[in-house]
N, C-alpha and C positions, 0 to 999 in steps of 0.2 A: 502493499499500498501505499504509495507517496506523501509529500506532508501535505499538499493540494487537498486531497481523498481527506485525510485524516482531519486536517482543518476544517472542510466541510463538516465533516461526520461530528466534531468537537463543538461545534458552531448549532447543527441540530441538538445536540445533545443539551447544550447548557440554555437552550430557550425552554426545555423541561423543565432545569432547575429554578426556571424564573421563583420568586417568593407567593404565597397565597398556596398552602396545602404541597404534600409529598407526592410526589408523581413516581412511576416505577417502567423502566426502560428494558425490552428484554430483547437479548441476542439469540438469535438462532439458528440452525447451520447442524449438515452432516457433520458427523465426527472427525476433527482433523480441519475444519475449514479455518479456523484462529479465532473461535467465538471470546474463547478466556482472555488471547494476549491483544486484540481489540477494546475489550471489556478494561483489563489492567491499564491502557494506554488512556483509557479517554476521561476513568474514573483519575488517572494522577494529573491529566491533564485538566481539569475541574477542579483539583483540589479538594476543599474543606465541603463544596457542594454536593459529592457525590458518594456513594459507597456502594462496594461489588459485594454480591450475596450469590456466589454461583449455586444452578440446580443441584449440580454432583455430591453437599452435604448431604441428600435425600437418597441416596444409595441405601441400601440396603446395605446390614453387616454380614459378614462374611460368615458368619455362623447362622445367620437367618437363613440366607442364600442358599447352604445348605442344607438347611433343614428344610427346605424348599425344593430341594433338588436343581435349583437354577444358577448353580456354579459357574456351568459352562454358558451361560445366555448373559453373563452380568452385561448391564449396556442397555438391554432389553427396556421395553418402557415397563413392565411388572417386576424390575427389580429395583425401583426404586417408590420410593412411601410419595406418592403424586397427592393425598389428600394432602398429607404432612405441609410436603412443599403452597399447595396449596392457600391450608391456614396461615403460612407462616408470610407470603404475600400479603393475605385482609389483616394481619395485623401490620406489616410493615404501611402498609395504606393508610389506617388510621393514625399513626405517628401519634400517639398519644402521651401529650403535653407531660414530661418529666419523666415519662419512660422510656428505657433503654430494651430495644429490641436485641436478643442473642440470636445471631443462624449459625447453623455447621459449615463446617467448611470439609473438605475429601482431601486427604494426606495420600499423593499417589505412590509416594514410598510402602506408607502400609497398606497400601489397597484399602481404606476405612475412610468413613465418615468419622468425624470430631464435632462430638456437638457443644455449645457454648464459645463457638473459636471467634464469631466476629460481631462486635456491637454497631450498631446502628443506633445513634442517638435521635432524639426529636426532632432536634434542629436542621437532619441534613434533609436537604429539598428533593433529591433524586436515588431514587436504589437502581442500579444496574446489576439486572440479575442476570444471566448466558445459560445454557442449555440445552438438549437436543431435542426436546417436546416440547417445547413451550408454545407451538403452534399444534401439538399432536391433540385430537379431538376425540378421543376414546376413552370411557371410562372415567376417574375421575382429574385425567389430564385435560378433560373439557372445560372445566372451570379457573385452569389458569390465564388462558388470554385474556376472558372479560378482566380480571385482576391487572392487566397491563396497557398501559395507555400510546405505550409502540411496542411495534415490536420489528427490528429487523433481522431479515434474512441472509447471512452473509454465505456464499459462492465463492467457491475455488474449483479452478481446474480438478478431473478424478483423478487422474494419473500424478498431479505433486499433490493432495489432500492423502492419496493412499500411502504414499513415499512419508510424506512427515507422520503417517497415524502407524506404521509401521516403524520408523523409527524413536517414538516417541517410546512403543511397547519395548521396546530393544535399549533403551536407557532408563525407564525402570525395573528390568530382570530376566525378562523374556530373550530367550535364544533367537535369535534372528527366523529359524525355520517357524518357530511353536508363535512369534508374531507374524508372519505372512499367514500362518493359517489362522490365527483368531482375527485380524483383520478380514479377512477372507469370507469368513464362515457365520462371525458374530458384527464386526462392527459395521460390512458393506448391507447386510440385512438391516440393521436400526436405519443407517441414511439411506436407504429408499422409504420407509415409513417419515422418516425429517423432510424428505424431498418432496411429498407428498401433503405438507403442511405448507409450501412454499407462495401459494397464492390468497393466505390468508394473513403475511404479513405486510406493514404499512411500507415497506422500505425495503429492497434488494439490492445488497450491496455486494458487488466484484473485487474477490481479494484477489492479488496478488503475492 
């Protein structure tokens, strides 16, 4: 993403951070599209006007995935607490005076969510949230989109996106052959679900 494109997106996000209530901006897109990177850059550029709350904090714990028999599909829609994520977004929108809302984070090294990691004070006018399923409309995920003031869909060339995903899995401990299988069998199945929601976005952002 060049500096001119980033500046334009920052200006658009800054408009959402105007005084007069809490707003929530969502960044959606297939795995590896660059959601977490862009979200972090926007929040950094907005300073104290924005806080970052990733959807990945609502991954089910490894022990629960084992109990449910879903460890091989980690990252699919039913491996998250979607209702819990929607409930948190509703609390964040309310921005109750004097109340700090604590959101979970996701530790990629541990492959586990970590509760109470991200404090969002009532004075912060904009929450940026990012994740695969912000535009997914099945089951409890359908409650998410109405809680977001804007959703941007990030789009990256599939070849580059898949390469990036494989390298990420290798960096966090998978051997290369296992990483390639995981991307082919799991991440890309999820990518097709994510892309189905593209038309429900307010803005499509081409990534480079």
